[in-house]
Each structure stands twice: as C-alpha cells, then as structure tokens.
C-alpha positions, -999 to +999 in steps of 0.1 A: -691+520-006-661+511+017-663+479+037-666+485+074-639+472+096-643+438+113-653+432+149-625+428+175-625+390+172-615+393+135-589+420+140-563+399+122-581+404+088-583+442+091-553+449+069-568+429+040-602+447+043-583+480+041-563+468+011-596+458-006-611+492+001-580+509-013-580+489-045-618+485-051-619+510-079-583+509-093-579+471-093-611+452-085-594+419-091-568+423-064-595+438-041-616+407-047-588+384-037-581+406-006-617+400+005-616+364-004-584+359+017-600+377+046-629+352+045-606+322+043-586+334+073-617+341+093-632+307+086-600+290+094-599+306+128-635+294+135-642+326+154-676+327+137-687+296+156-685+314+190-689+351+181-722+362+165-707+395+154-679+376+135-705+353+120-725+383+107-694+399+094-683+368+075-717+365+060-716+401+049-682+395+032-696+365+014-725+386+001-699+411-013-678+383-028-709+369-047-717+403-061-680+407-072-682+373-090-712+385-110-695+418-118-662+402-127-676+371-144-660+380-177-625+383-161-604+352-166-584+364-136-614+354-115-628+325-134-595+307-141-573+298-111-540+297-130-546+331-146-557+346-113-526+332-096-503+347-123-520+381-119-516+382-081-480+370-084-471+397-109-489+424-089-472+414-056-438+411-072-439+445-087-449+461-054-420+442-037-395+452-064-402+489-059-391+485-023-363+460-028-344+482-053-342+508-025-327+482-002-302+470-028-292+506-037-291+516-001-317+543-006-343+531+019-368+556+032-400+554+051-417+549+018-396+517+014-411+504+047-446+512+034-439+494+002-426+463+020-456+461+043-480+463+013-459+437-006-461+413+023-499+416+023-502+409-014-478+380-012-500+365+014-528+363-011-508+336-030-517+312-002-552+311-017-538+291-047-522+263-027-496+254-001-469+282-001-434+271-009-404+281+011-395+308-015-428+326-009-425+323+029-390+337+028-400+366+007-429+375+031-405+372+061-380+394+042-406+421+037-417+422+073-382+421+087-368+450+066-400+471+071-396+468+109-359+474+107-363+506+086-390+520+109-369+512+140-339+529+125-359+561+119-374+560+154-339+557+169-325+585+146-303+561+128-295+556+091-317+527+078-291+520+051-262+514+075-267+477+078-254+444+064-258+440+026-291+426+014-274+396-003-258+385+030-289+392+050-310+372+026-288+342+030-286+344+068-317+334+088-334+365+101-355+366+133-392+369+126-403+404+136-426+406+166-463+408+158-466+440+178-438+456+157-457+448+125-490+460+139-473+493+148-459+495+113-493+488+098-509+516+117-483+541+108-486+540+070-498+572+053-518+575+021-499+563-010-498+572-046-493+550-076-463+553-099-466+536-133-432+547-146-409+526-123-397+493-137-393+461-116-356+451-111-345+415-105-353+404-070-336+378-048-362+350-047-367+314-056-401+320-069-408+317-106-435+338-124-455+329-155-448+349-186-474+335-209-500+363-203-497+394-223-500+422-197-493+426-161-509+446-133-496+481-125-470+485-098-480+508-069-454+529-052-461+539-016-456+573+000-435+578+031-449+567+064-452+588+095-433+582+127-447+556+151-458+584+175-483+598+150-500+568+132-526+570+105-543+541+087-529+528+053-548+539+023-541+537-015-547+567-038-567+551-067-551+554-101-569+574-129-580+543-148-587+506-142-558+482-150-559+461-182-575+427-181-550+399-183-553+376-213-555+338-206-525+316-213-527+292-243-553+265-239-526+239-247-505+249-216-530+236-190-565+222-185-590+249-177-596+250-140-627+267-124-619+286-093-636+270-063-650+299-042-666+296-008-703+302-011-726+318+015-745+285+017-713+265+024-703+289+052-738+286+067-734+249+067-700+252+084-716+275+110-745+251+116-725+219+117-715+221+154-751+229+164-765+200+143-741+175+159-750+188+194-787+184+188-782+149+173-763+138+204-791+153+227-819+134+209-798+102+210-795+105+247-832+111+250-837+079+230-814+059+253-832+073+284-866+063+269-854+028+263-843+026+300-880+030+308-891+007+280-908+037+262-903+024+227-924+051+209-904+079+224-871+061+217-880+056+180-891+092+176-859+106+192-837+084+171-854+094+139-849+130+148-812+125+155-808+107+121-826+135+102-802+160+118-773+139+105-788+139+070-802+104+069-835+097+052-858+079+077 
C-alpha cells in the first residue's frame, strides 16, 4: 500500500515519500532509505514538536521503517552501513550518468531533466551516512541547475543544448536554482520507465565509489516530462523483477558496523523532552513558592516531582 503524502508542515519531504512509493516493489532497499531520509529531515526541522499532524505522520513513518527492518533483516545493504552506502552511491550515480551523458553529447531532452531531478533526490540520501563532502554537494547542485535550465529552455521554445559546454560549466560557479523552480520541475515529471541496457559513462565528479561489492543496483531511465503548464506527479514504473542483493565487502577491509536507525521510542522521547522540561520547571517554581510561605512539605513534594521528570531517582 502506498504511503500517504505528508501534512503541509512536512511538504519538504514529499518528493522522498513519492520516491519510496515508486521503488517499494522494484527496489525496497532504496525505498527504505528514502523513507529513512524523510524521517531524518522531518525530525531535524522539529515540526513534530508544534504540529500534531506532523508528529502523527513521523510516528507512522517510523512504524513502516521498523517493519522494513524486519523484512530486510537479511540484506547487508540495510544491516551494514558501508555496504548500504555503497549501494546507494552506485544507484544514484547510475541515474545521474544516464542524464549526464545527454548533456555531454548535447542530446538533452525533457527526459534528461527528469533523470537529473531523480538523481539529485537519490544523491541526497548519501547524507544519511555522514557529512557530505564538496564533491557530493557540487553534483547535487549540478543536477538541479541543469534540470531547471533544460525545462526553462523548452518553456521558452529554445534549444536546451545551445549552451556553454558541460566541462566549462562544471568548473565555473553556477547559481543555485530557486526553490520555486525546482518545485515546478518536481511537479512536472511524468511516469518513468526503467532501462537496464544503458551503461554508465564516466562522470565529472570528485566522488569515489567502492568497487569491492560484486553487483550494483539497476539504473533507471526517466521518460520525458510534460511542459510546466500541465504538471503531473513523478512516478516510477516498477521493473519486472527485484534487483540483486549486494554482497558484503571483504571482512578484512573494515570493521563491521551496525547501522544506527532511529526507533519509534527514541522519537517519542524527542517529542516528549520539551514537555518534560516545561513540567519540571513548573514544579520547581511551585516548590520555591511553597518555601516563600514556609510550606516545607509542599516544597519537598514539588521538588521530588521535578527531579523525577528529569530522570532522577528520589
């Protein structure tokens, strides 16, 4: 069953929920990381602390994540952080390469813009595995800039391939596309199909990708997008079969690391923390007020309550 869209306060994670829905059957590993990234972004924004609808939605996503962890417990792409990072990197890079070869060969179409937008989404997932380096940030910016550029060219009736060479453009600082432009692009992507025959060319990037695993995720290719005047939501067409499971790198290459996932209990603790501190402060004030009237019993009772709220054994 597809995940429902988030409430308005969590609109910024909508695209990752859509990607998760698109890949749920064809690539449950990438779908899992899309949901996981949406949770991380939602918690970082702290919207759940002020919006009950957002809190309920985050809790629902956590329930789904915990079910996924059970279903995918035999996948080292989920249980091992390094293998998972390698899988996401390879998947995102192949999506990117499908679009970048069009830019390099000056054969950009609306499908190229669709590929670039999807690639930027999957590259964002790599932030789950640590602080992004400049190479990753530049690649995401590259995707967004050229996707917006191609779409604007079509809207203006211009040739999207009549522009400065990608080598020069990659070296020169490009302005970050406006958020509204990217939102318009996101809403104008049509359904896509997956092409397993295209190979990934070399791409201009400072990122390095592990090669110790035996297989890599399949490379989706996106269908053309519609004009901005007639938008439709992005949606993958699932492939006929699930992708192969990635084999773990040699045990000698690194120490096994267990992926640390956010649990439902931990999120509930985060959501309750502000309320606990507020109650502790209130009972502390009651205790001070009681002491002003030399009411020792009430002061002791209120202080004990405040300490218990802070986790102290009294």
